[in-house]
C-alpha positions as CSV (number, residue, x, y, z in Angstrom):
1,M,-14.4,0.1,68.3
2,L,-10.7,0.8,67.7
3,L,-10.9,-1.4,64.6
4,I,-13.8,0.7,63.3
5,M,-11.9,4.0,63.8
6,K,-8.8,2.4,62.2
7,R,-10.7,1.5,59.1
8,I,-12.2,4.9,58.9
9,T,-8.8,6.5,59.2
10,I,-7.2,4.2,56.5
11,Q,-10.1,5.0,54.1
12,A,-9.8,8.7,54.8
13,I,-6.1,8.6,54.0
14,G,-6.7,6.7,50.9
15,S,-9.3,9.2,49.7
16,F,-6.9,12.1,50.4
17,V,-4.1,10.4,48.4
18,S,-6.5,9.9,45.6
19,L,-7.5,13.5,45.8
20,L,-3.9,14.6,45.4
21,V,-3.3,12.4,42.5
22,L,-6.4,13.4,40.6
23,H,-5.6,17.0,41.5
24,H,-2.2,16.8,39.9
25,F,-3.5,15.3,36.7
26,T,-6.4,17.6,36.5
27,L,-4.2,20.7,36.9
28,A,-1.9,19.4,34.2
29,S,-4.8,19.4,31.8
30,F,-5.9,22.9,32.7
31,V,-2.8,25.0,33.4
32,P,-1.5,26.5,30.1
33,P,2.3,26.5,29.3
34,L,4.0,29.5,30.8
35,A,5.2,30.7,27.4
36,M,1.7,30.6,25.9
37,I,0.3,34.0,25.0
38,P,-3.5,34.2,25.2
39,P,-5.3,34.5,21.8
40,G,-5.8,38.0,20.6
41,M,-3.1,39.5,22.9
42,P,-1.1,42.2,21.0
43,S,2.5,41.2,20.4
44,D,3.7,44.5,21.9
45,T,2.0,43.8,25.2
46,S,4.2,44.7,28.1
47,D,5.9,42.0,30.1
48,D,4.0,43.0,33.2
49,D,0.7,42.7,31.5
50,I,1.6,39.2,30.1
51,T,2.7,38.1,33.6
52,R,-0.5,39.4,35.2
53,R,-2.7,37.6,32.6
54,K,-0.7,34.4,33.0
55,S,-1.2,34.6,36.7
56,L,-5.0,35.1,36.3
57,L,-5.2,32.0,34.0
58,S,-3.2,30.0,36.4
59,R,-5.4,30.9,39.4
60,R,-8.5,30.1,37.3
61,S,-7.1,26.8,36.2
62,L,-6.2,26.0,39.8
63,F,-9.7,26.7,40.9
64,L,-11.3,24.7,38.1
65,G,-8.9,21.8,38.7
66,T,-9.4,21.7,42.4
67,T,-13.2,22.0,42.2
68,G,-13.4,19.3,39.5
69,T,-11.1,17.0,41.5
70,I,-13.2,17.3,44.7
71,A,-16.4,16.8,42.8
72,S,-15.0,13.7,41.1
73,V,-13.8,12.2,44.3
74,V,-17.1,12.9,46.1
75,G,-19.1,11.6,43.2
76,L,-17.1,8.4,42.8
77,S,-17.2,7.8,46.6
78,E,-21.0,8.1,46.4
79,L,-21.3,5.6,43.5
80,Y,-19.0,3.2,45.3
81,S,-21.0,3.5,48.6
82,R,-24.2,2.7,46.7
83,G,-22.7,-0.5,45.4
84,F,-21.6,0.6,41.9
85,P,-19.8,-0.9,40.2
86,R,-20.6,-4.4,41.5
87,L,-20.3,-7.7,39.8
88,Y,-22.2,-9.5,42.4
89,K,-25.0,-8.9,44.9
90,P,-24.1,-9.2,48.6
91,S,-25.7,-12.3,50.0
92,L,-25.2,-14.8,52.9
93,D,-25.8,-18.5,53.3
94,I,-29.0,-18.5,55.3
95,S,-29.6,-22.2,55.3
96,D,-29.3,-22.1,59.1
97,L,-32.2,-19.8,59.5
98,P,-34.1,-21.4,62.4
99,Q,-37.5,-23.1,61.9
100,T,-40.0,-21.6,64.3
101,S,-43.5,-22.6,65.3
102,R,-46.5,-20.3,65.1
103,E,-46.3,-19.9,68.9
104,G,-42.6,-19.0,68.9
105,T,-40.5,-15.9,68.3
106,L,-37.8,-15.6,65.8
107,T,-35.2,-13.0,66.9
108,I,-32.7,-11.8,64.3
109,I,-29.6,-9.8,65.5
110,F,-27.3,-7.9,63.2
111,H,-23.9,-6.9,64.6
112,G,-22.2,-3.6,63.7
113,A,-19.2,-2.8,61.5
114,G,-16.6,-4.5,63.8
115,G,-18.3,-7.9,63.7
116,P,-19.3,-10.1,66.6
117,D,-17.7,-9.3,69.9
118,A,-18.1,-10.0,73.6
119,Y,-21.1,-7.6,73.9
120,T,-23.0,-9.1,71.0
121,A,-22.2,-12.6,72.5
122,E,-23.7,-11.4,75.8
123,L,-26.9,-10.3,74.1
124,V,-27.2,-13.6,72.1
125,D,-26.7,-15.7,75.2
126,K,-29.3,-13.6,77.1
127,L,-32.0,-14.0,74.5
128,S,-31.2,-17.7,73.7
129,A,-32.0,-18.6,77.3
130,D,-35.7,-18.3,76.5
131,K,-36.4,-21.6,74.7
132,S,-39.5,-20.2,73.0
133,N,-37.2,-17.7,71.3
134,A,-35.2,-18.9,68.3
135,V,-32.2,-16.6,67.9
136,Y,-30.5,-16.1,64.5
137,F,-27.2,-14.2,64.6
138,P,-25.7,-14.0,61.0
139,D,-22.1,-13.1,60.7
140,W,-22.0,-10.5,57.9
141,T,-18.5,-9.1,58.7
142,E,-17.5,-9.6,55.1
143,F,-19.8,-6.7,54.2
144,S,-20.1,-4.7,57.4
145,S,-16.4,-4.1,57.6
146,N,-16.4,-2.0,54.4
147,T,-17.0,1.4,55.9
148,L,-18.3,3.0,52.7
149,R,-20.5,0.2,51.5
150,A,-21.7,-1.3,54.8
151,A,-25.1,0.6,54.7
152,S,-26.0,-0.4,51.2
153,D,-24.7,-4.0,51.7
154,G,-26.7,-4.2,54.9
155,L,-29.9,-3.4,53.0
156,S,-29.1,-6.2,50.6
157,V,-28.3,-8.8,53.3
158,G,-31.3,-7.8,55.4
159,N,-33.6,-8.0,52.4
160,Q,-32.3,-11.5,51.6
161,I,-33.0,-12.7,55.2
162,G,-36.4,-11.0,55.3
163,L,-37.5,-12.7,52.1
164,G,-36.2,-16.0,53.6
165,V,-38.5,-15.5,56.6
166,A,-41.4,-14.5,54.4
167,K,-41.0,-17.7,52.4
168,R,-41.1,-19.7,55.7
169,L,-44.5,-18.1,56.5
170,G,-46.1,-19.6,53.5
171,D,-48.8,-18.3,51.2
172,D,-51.4,-18.1,53.9
173,G,-49.2,-16.7,56.6
174,D,-50.1,-19.5,59.0
175,D,-46.7,-21.1,59.1
176,G,-43.4,-19.9,60.6
177,P,-43.0,-17.6,63.6
178,G,-45.9,-15.7,65.2
179,T,-43.5,-12.9,66.1
180,V,-40.4,-11.6,64.4
181,H,-38.1,-9.6,66.6
182,V,-35.2,-7.8,64.7
183,I,-32.3,-6.0,66.5
184,G,-29.8,-3.8,64.6
185,I,-26.6,-2.6,66.2
186,S,-25.0,0.5,64.7
187,V,-24.7,0.0,60.9
188,G,-26.5,-3.3,61.4
189,S,-29.6,-1.1,61.7
190,F,-29.7,-1.0,57.9
191,A,-30.0,-4.8,57.7
192,A,-32.6,-4.8,60.5
193,Q,-34.7,-2.3,58.6
194,A,-34.4,-4.3,55.4
195,V,-35.8,-7.3,57.2
196,V,-38.7,-5.2,58.5
197,D,-39.4,-3.9,54.9
198,A,-39.4,-7.3,53.4
199,I,-41.8,-8.8,55.9
200,S,-44.0,-5.7,56.0
201,A,-44.3,-6.0,52.2
202,Y,-45.2,-9.7,52.6
203,R,-48.0,-8.8,55.0
204,L,-49.4,-6.2,52.7
205,R,-49.5,-8.7,49.8
206,Q,-51.2,-11.3,51.9
207,G,-53.6,-8.8,53.6
208,K,-52.3,-9.9,57.0
209,L,-52.4,-7.4,59.8
210,R,-49.7,-8.0,62.4
211,Q,-49.2,-11.6,61.2
212,P,-46.5,-12.2,62.1
213,F,-46.1,-9.5,64.7
214,L,-43.1,-7.4,63.9
215,Q,-40.8,-5.6,66.5
216,V,-37.5,-3.9,65.8
217,I,-34.9,-2.5,68.1
218,F,-32.1,-0.1,67.1
219,L,-29.1,0.1,69.3
220,D,-27.2,3.3,68.7
221,P,-28.1,3.1,65.0
222,F,-25.8,4.6,62.4
223,I,-28.1,6.5,60.0
224,A,-26.0,7.8,57.1
225,R,-25.9,6.1,53.7
226,G,-23.2,7.1,51.3
227,V,-21.6,10.5,51.0
228,Y,-24.8,12.7,50.6
229,D,-27.6,11.0,52.5
230,W,-26.5,11.6,56.1
231,G,-30.1,11.3,57.5
232,Y,-31.2,8.2,55.6
233,G,-32.2,6.3,58.7
234,K,-33.7,9.1,60.6
235,E,-37.0,9.0,58.6
236,R,-36.9,5.4,57.5
237,F,-35.8,3.2,60.5
238,G,-38.8,1.8,62.2
239,R,-41.3,2.1,59.3
240,G,-43.5,-0.9,58.8
241,A,-42.9,-2.4,62.3
242,D,-45.7,-2.9,64.8
243,T,-43.3,-1.6,67.6
244,A,-40.0,0.1,67.2
245,F,-37.5,1.2,69.8
246,Q,-34.2,3.1,69.7
247,Y,-31.6,3.0,72.5
248,L,-29.5,6.1,72.1
249,N,-26.1,7.5,73.3
250,T,-25.2,11.0,72.3
251,D,-21.7,11.8,73.8
252,D,-19.5,9.5,71.7
253,P,-17.3,10.5,68.7
254,V,-19.0,8.0,66.2
255,P,-20.7,10.2,63.6
256,F,-24.4,9.9,62.6
257,T,-25.4,8.0,65.7
258,D,-26.7,10.7,68.0
259,Q,-30.2,11.6,66.6
260,P,-33.6,10.4,67.6
261,L,-35.4,8.4,64.9
262,A,-38.8,9.7,63.7
263,N,-40.6,6.3,63.8
264,C,-39.2,4.9,67.1
265,R,-39.7,5.3,70.8
266,T,-36.4,6.6,71.9
267,I,-34.7,5.7,75.1
268,D,-31.7,7.9,75.7
269,V,-29.2,6.1,78.1
270,T,-26.4,8.6,77.8
271,S,-26.6,10.0,81.3
272,I,-26.3,6.6,83.0
273,R,-23.3,5.3,81.1
274,P,-20.5,3.9,83.2
275,E,-17.2,5.5,82.5
276,E,-15.5,2.3,81.6
277,I,-17.9,1.5,78.7
278,F,-17.4,3.3,75.4
279,G,-20.4,5.4,74.5
280,H,-21.2,3.8,71.2
281,D,-21.2,0.4,72.8
282,W,-23.4,1.5,75.7
283,P,-26.9,1.1,74.2
284,L,-26.0,-2.5,73.3
285,V,-24.6,-3.2,76.8
286,Y,-27.5,-1.5,78.5
287,Y,-30.1,-3.4,76.5
288,A,-28.4,-6.8,76.9
289,R,-28.3,-6.4,80.7
290,S,-31.7,-4.9,81.2
291,K,-35.0,-6.5,81.9
292,E,-36.3,-5.2,78.6
293,A,-34.0,-7.5,76.6
294,G,-36.1,-9.8,74.4
295,K,-39.5,-8.5,75.5
296,I,-42.1,-7.9,72.9
297,Y,-44.3,-4.8,73.4
298,E,-47.6,-4.5,71.5
299,L,-47.8,-0.7,71.8
300,K,-48.8,0.5,68.3
């Protein structure tokens, strides 16, 4: 968690420095030379009048320069967070995606921005103990560690894995796993939802209802995408799944992780958090240590 906050701080400082630099050059293009007399001003204008008009021009230039700079920084940040410009599409080597029988369950777990840690290892070990459950835990740290682009890159990575699962199912849907269980942790929720979207689209194309059965779990999901779309996940996460759950903590400082999702059953675990466990980690820890971990619920 400290690593996440450190990255956010570094990027914030970088944005601020960029703002100052752009602000300087923008002002240089707007502020007129002090000796310049505005067009149409009589040559016999008093010194006080000239000074007042120069001051007005300077204030207007300052406003235009500052506003333009802020708009430029925000706009460029939004483009960057959406993956532009990009010379390549985020992808992983998914050759180790497990083969699963029709009677089995394929569980796909996406870690958060900080990458794999002791808590994610605990969850993987817990779910791997069930031999009918094939657990796939891709390391996408290369993309998740980029604070601005993690959400968009997560959608790309998740879509790639979802298409890989759909390919395993075959044209008739009778191959591959009978159940796909996807778990997204924090910003990994974007990748989890992309898997759901890809498999849901496959089922629609094949005319297959709940084949495979699709369950998704969001553990303190981060819901903002880019600079503007702060509520992206609130209305999207959980769509297309047969069952969808959210484990929520609301008293930690991590932004955009404290709102219930519209398409999920929400379990708020804030009030039972032990003091020694950081709030944003708590939904993951709670789920990994609970009897619900790995269970499939056909509730919809």
